[in-house]
Each structure stands twice: as C-alpha cells, then as structure tokens.
C-alpha positions as CSV (number, residue, x, y, z in Angstrom):
1,M,5.7,-5.4,42.2
2,E,2.3,-6.8,41.9
3,L,-0.2,-5.3,39.3
4,S,-3.5,-4.6,41.1
5,L,-6.7,-3.5,39.5
6,N,-5.9,0.1,40.4
7,V,-2.9,0.5,38.3
8,P,-4.8,0.1,34.9
9,A,-7.7,1.8,36.4
10,L,-5.7,4.8,37.0
11,F,-4.4,4.8,33.3
12,F,-8.0,5.1,32.0
13,P,-8.4,8.9,32.6
14,A,-5.0,9.5,30.9
15,I,-6.0,7.6,27.7
16,S,-9.4,9.2,27.8
17,L,-8.0,12.7,28.0
18,I,-5.5,12.2,25.3
19,M,-8.2,10.8,23.1
20,L,-10.4,13.8,23.7
21,A,-7.5,16.0,22.7
22,Y,-6.9,14.0,19.5
23,T,-10.6,14.4,18.7
24,N,-10.3,18.1,19.1
25,R,-7.3,18.2,16.8
26,F,-9.3,16.2,14.3
27,L,-12.3,18.6,14.4
28,A,-10.1,21.6,14.0
29,L,-8.3,19.9,11.1
30,A,-11.6,18.9,9.5
31,S,-12.8,22.5,9.8
32,L,-9.6,23.7,8.2
33,V,-9.9,21.2,5.3
34,R,-13.5,22.4,4.6
35,S,-12.5,26.0,4.5
36,L,-9.5,25.2,2.3
37,K,-11.8,23.3,-0.1
38,S,-13.9,26.3,-0.4
39,K,-11.0,28.5,-1.0
40,Y,-9.5,26.1,-3.5
41,E,-12.7,26.0,-5.5
42,Q,-13.0,29.8,-5.5
43,S,-9.3,30.7,-6.3
44,D,-6.8,30.2,-9.1
45,R,-5.7,26.9,-7.5
46,N,-2.1,28.0,-6.8
47,Q,0.8,25.8,-5.8
48,G,0.8,27.0,-2.2
49,L,-2.8,25.7,-1.8
50,H,-1.7,22.4,-3.2
51,Q,1.1,22.1,-0.6
52,Q,-1.4,23.0,2.2
53,I,-3.8,20.3,1.1
54,K,-1.0,17.6,0.8
55,N,0.2,18.6,4.3
56,L,-3.3,18.4,5.7
57,R,-3.9,15.0,4.1
58,Y,-0.7,13.6,5.8
59,R,-1.7,15.2,9.1
60,L,-5.1,13.6,8.9
61,R,-3.5,10.2,8.4
62,L,-1.3,10.8,11.5
63,I,-4.4,11.8,13.6
64,K,-6.1,8.7,12.5
65,N,-3.1,6.6,13.5
66,M,-2.9,8.5,16.9
67,Q,-6.5,7.7,17.6
68,A,-6.0,4.0,16.5
69,F,-3.1,3.5,18.8
70,G,-5.0,5.3,21.7
71,V,-7.9,2.9,21.1
72,L,-5.5,0.0,21.1
73,S,-4.0,1.2,24.4
74,F,-7.5,1.6,25.9
75,A,-8.4,-2.0,24.8
76,C,-5.3,-3.5,26.1
77,C,-6.0,-1.6,29.4
78,L,-9.4,-3.3,29.6
79,F,-7.9,-6.7,28.7
80,C,-5.4,-6.1,31.5
81,M,-8.1,-5.4,34.0
82,L,-10.0,-8.6,32.8
83,F,-7.0,-10.8,33.3
84,I,-6.3,-9.2,36.8
85,Y,-9.9,-10.1,37.6
86,L,-9.5,-13.7,36.2
87,E,-6.2,-13.8,38.2
88,H,-4.0,-14.5,35.1
89,T,-1.0,-12.3,36.2
90,V,1.2,-12.8,33.3
91,S,-1.4,-12.1,30.8
92,A,-2.5,-9.0,32.7
93,E,1.2,-7.8,32.8
94,I,1.7,-8.4,29.1
95,F,-1.5,-6.5,28.2
96,F,-0.5,-3.6,30.6
97,A,2.9,-3.4,28.9
98,L,1.1,-3.4,25.5
99,S,-1.2,-0.6,26.7
100,L,1.7,1.4,27.7
101,F,3.5,0.8,24.5
102,F,0.6,1.8,22.3
103,F,0.1,4.9,24.4
104,L,3.7,5.8,23.8
105,V,3.4,5.2,20.1
106,S,0.3,7.3,20.0
107,L,2.1,10.3,21.9
108,L,5.1,10.0,19.5
109,I,2.8,10.2,16.4
110,S,1.2,13.2,18.2
111,L,4.5,14.9,18.6
112,L,5.2,14.4,14.8
113,E,1.8,15.9,14.0
114,I,2.4,18.8,16.2
115,Q,5.8,19.4,14.6
116,L,4.0,19.4,11.1
117,S,1.3,21.7,12.3
118,T,3.8,24.2,13.7
119,K,5.8,24.0,10.4
120,A,2.6,24.6,8.4
121,L,1.8,27.7,10.5
122,E,5.3,29.0,10.2
123,L,5.1,28.7,6.4
124,E,1.7,30.4,6.3
125,L,3.1,33.3,8.4
126,S,6.2,33.6,6.2
127,S,4.2,33.8,3.1
128,I,2.1,36.5,4.6
129,E,5.2,38.5,5.9
130,G,7.2,37.7,2.8
131,I,9.9,36.0,5.0
132,E,11.1,32.6,3.9
133,D,12.6,31.4,7.2
134,D,12.7,33.4,10.4
135,S,14.4,30.9,12.6
136,I,17.2,32.1,14.9
137,V,19.8,30.0,13.3
138,K,19.2,31.6,9.8
139,K,19.3,35.0,11.2
140,I,22.7,34.4,12.8
141,K,24.0,33.0,9.5
142,K,22.8,36.1,7.6
143,K,24.6,38.2,10.1
144,F,28.0,36.4,9.6
145,E,27.6,36.2,5.8
146,H,27.5,40.0,5.4
C-alpha cells in the first residue's frame, strides 16, 4: 500500500479531537484541585483529603503525558506529510508509524487516567455512603461467607 497525503491528513482530526478531550479533562481537574485546595485550607486536613490530593497529583502527571504523546503524534504526522511531499517514502512511512505509536501510547495513558478517576469517584461515594467496596464480586463473597 502506498502512503498518500490523504492518509495522515485524515489522522489530523482524530488527534485534534483527542487533544481537545485531554484539555477538557485537564481543565476539570484543575478546577477540582483549586476547590480541594480551598477545602484543605479551611478544614482539619484529614487523611482522606491527603489521599485525594496525592491521587490528583498523579492524574495531573498522566494528563501531561497524554498531552505530550498527543503532540508527538501530531508532530510526527506533520513530518510524515512533509516527507510525502518531498517524496521520501520510507521516511514518511516511519513518521506515520511513529505517529500511530504515540497516539496509541497517549490513548493507553488516557485509559489509565480514566481508571484512576473512576476509582477516586468510587472511593468518594463509598465515604459518603459508608460503604467500603460496593463491587459485585465483594457482594457475592459476602453472601457466601454468611
């Protein structure tokens, strides 16, 4: 298969949309960090708040890396288009492969961040409800233990 200029050009909107989603996640997390900081300064600084802050710090690093790999993917896509234009087919194919790889890494980091985000929300809900783990597996185990 020959790599035409249309192939990496079609990849541009996907990268742009995922970068927009990452930016939205970052803005939501930044807002949460600011509200937690305010809550931390006004409260008794309990251990639960420390855990949330630690979790948020890790998630911010993940989002930074997601964005970095997204930018690398975008840059490789641009270089791919440049090398297609210059008719350096091998270089264009290498940069397109790199673009796909960086995009995949970015998505995998995003998946990890989503998992952490969901776990943090589950812990928050559990603390409100007084339930430690409401997973279906735990409920089934409790049924068989009694």
